[in-house]
C-alpha positions as CSV (number, residue, x, y, z in Angstrom):
1,M,-177.4,176.4,126.6
2,L,-175.2,178.4,124.3
3,D,-173.1,180.9,126.3
4,N,-171.2,182.3,123.4
5,L,-174.0,184.3,121.8
6,P,-172.9,187.9,121.2
7,R,-174.4,190.7,123.3
8,G,-177.4,192.2,121.6
9,T,-178.4,189.0,119.8
10,I,-182.1,188.2,120.3
11,C,-182.8,184.5,120.3
12,I,-185.9,182.9,118.9
13,E,-187.1,182.3,122.5
14,D,-187.2,186.0,123.2
15,I,-188.5,187.4,119.9
16,E,-192.0,188.9,120.1
17,M,-194.5,190.1,117.5
18,G,-194.0,193.8,116.8
19,M,-190.4,194.0,118.0
20,S,-188.4,196.4,115.9
21,R,-184.9,197.7,115.5
22,Y,-183.4,200.4,113.2
23,L,-180.3,202.2,112.1
24,R,-179.6,205.6,110.5
25,K,-176.8,206.1,108.0
26,Q,-175.7,209.0,105.8
27,I,-174.9,207.7,102.4
28,T,-171.6,209.2,101.2
29,D,-169.8,209.4,97.9
30,K,-167.2,207.0,99.4
31,D,-170.0,204.5,100.3
32,I,-171.2,204.6,96.6
33,E,-167.6,204.2,95.3
34,L,-166.8,201.3,97.6
35,F,-170.1,199.6,96.8
36,A,-169.3,200.0,93.0
37,E,-165.9,198.5,93.7
38,V,-167.1,195.5,95.7
39,S,-170.2,194.7,93.6
40,T,-168.5,195.6,90.2
41,D,-171.7,197.6,89.4
42,R,-170.2,200.7,87.8
43,N,-173.3,202.1,86.2
44,P,-172.6,205.7,85.5
45,V,-175.9,206.8,87.1
46,H,-174.1,206.1,90.4
47,L,-170.6,207.5,89.6
48,D,-170.7,210.1,86.9
49,D,-172.4,213.5,87.6
50,D,-172.6,214.5,83.9
51,Y,-174.2,211.2,82.8
52,A,-176.6,211.1,85.8
53,N,-177.8,214.6,85.3
54,D,-179.2,213.6,81.9
55,T,-181.2,210.7,83.3
56,I,-184.7,210.5,84.8
57,F,-183.1,210.9,88.2
58,E,-181.5,214.3,87.3
59,G,-178.4,213.4,89.4
60,R,-176.4,210.6,90.8
61,I,-178.1,208.0,93.0
62,A,-176.9,205.3,95.3
63,H,-177.1,201.7,94.3
64,G,-180.5,200.2,95.3
65,M,-178.7,197.3,96.9
66,L,-176.5,199.6,98.9
67,T,-179.7,200.9,100.5
68,A,-181.0,197.3,100.9
69,G,-177.8,196.4,102.6
70,L,-178.8,198.6,105.5
71,I,-181.7,196.2,106.1
72,S,-179.2,193.3,106.2
73,A,-177.2,195.3,108.7
74,V,-180.1,195.7,111.1
75,I,-181.0,192.0,110.8
76,G,-177.4,190.8,111.2
77,E,-176.5,193.1,114.0
78,Q,-179.7,193.8,115.9
79,L,-182.8,191.8,115.2
80,P,-182.3,188.9,115.5
81,G,-178.5,189.7,115.4
82,H,-175.4,187.6,115.1
83,G,-176.1,184.0,114.2
84,T,-179.1,184.9,112.0
85,V,-179.4,183.1,108.7
86,Y,-181.0,185.0,105.8
87,M,-183.5,182.7,104.0
88,G,-185.1,185.3,101.6
89,Q,-185.9,188.9,101.0
90,T,-188.3,190.8,98.8
91,L,-187.6,194.4,97.9
92,K,-189.5,197.2,96.1
93,F,-187.6,200.4,95.4
94,L,-189.9,203.4,95.6
95,A,-187.5,206.4,95.3
96,P,-183.8,207.0,94.8
97,V,-181.3,207.6,97.5
98,R,-178.8,210.3,96.8
99,P,-175.3,211.1,98.1
100,G,-175.7,212.9,101.4
101,D,-179.2,211.4,102.2
102,V,-179.6,210.0,105.7
103,V,-181.3,206.6,105.4
104,Y,-183.4,205.3,108.2
105,A,-183.6,201.4,107.9
106,E,-186.1,199.5,110.1
107,V,-187.2,195.9,110.5
108,K,-190.3,194.8,112.5
109,V,-191.3,191.3,113.5
110,A,-194.4,190.4,111.5
111,D,-194.6,186.6,112.0
112,I,-192.8,184.0,114.2
113,D,-192.7,180.2,113.9
114,H,-191.0,179.3,117.1
115,A,-190.9,175.5,116.3
116,K,-188.9,176.1,113.1
117,R,-187.0,179.2,114.4
118,R,-188.3,181.2,111.4
119,V,-189.1,184.9,111.7
120,T,-190.7,187.2,109.0
121,L,-189.7,190.8,109.2
122,D,-191.4,193.8,107.5
123,C,-188.6,196.0,106.3
124,H,-188.4,199.6,105.1
125,C,-186.0,202.4,104.4
126,S,-186.9,206.0,104.4
127,V,-185.3,209.4,103.7
128,D,-186.8,212.4,105.4
129,G,-189.8,210.4,106.4
130,K,-190.5,209.2,102.8
131,K,-190.2,205.5,102.1
132,V,-187.6,204.7,99.5
133,L,-187.6,200.9,99.9
134,I,-190.1,198.3,101.3
135,G,-189.9,194.6,101.6
136,E,-190.1,191.5,103.7
137,A,-187.3,189.3,105.0
138,K,-187.5,185.7,106.2
139,V,-184.7,184.6,108.6
140,L,-183.7,181.7,110.7
141,A,-183.1,183.1,114.2
142,P,-180.4,181.9,116.6
143,S,-181.5,179.8,119.6
144,R,-180.1,179.3,123.1
145,K,-180.8,175.6,122.8
146,F,-178.8,173.0,120.9
147,D,-180.7,171.4,117.9
């Protein structure tokens, strides 16, 4: 048995179909600026009001991958949690996220392969109840047993 798993980690032995976890986060100007710095994506649609006002978005928007990163946070911190290995992710962006928006990011167990410790998670992000991102993640869940 592994006794050093962080509190809140859900091991493959305890994961059930339909389990879900979520977080809520308000996207700030600082979040967008920091993401631009780390990712080196300085597209002016994210950083320049004058430029962004003349685009189809009619204003600045957050990076799509910043929003997608909230899915990663739910997976890495809650379901399954620490020790999870990301194997793949699909994403479809449905609507922009703007500075000040509160994003609700949720993952839900859609399939489990206990023998291989693989879990498929349906993922979505929404703002004011409107989905802005949908996708599917495939992860390797931690186990209490040694391999």
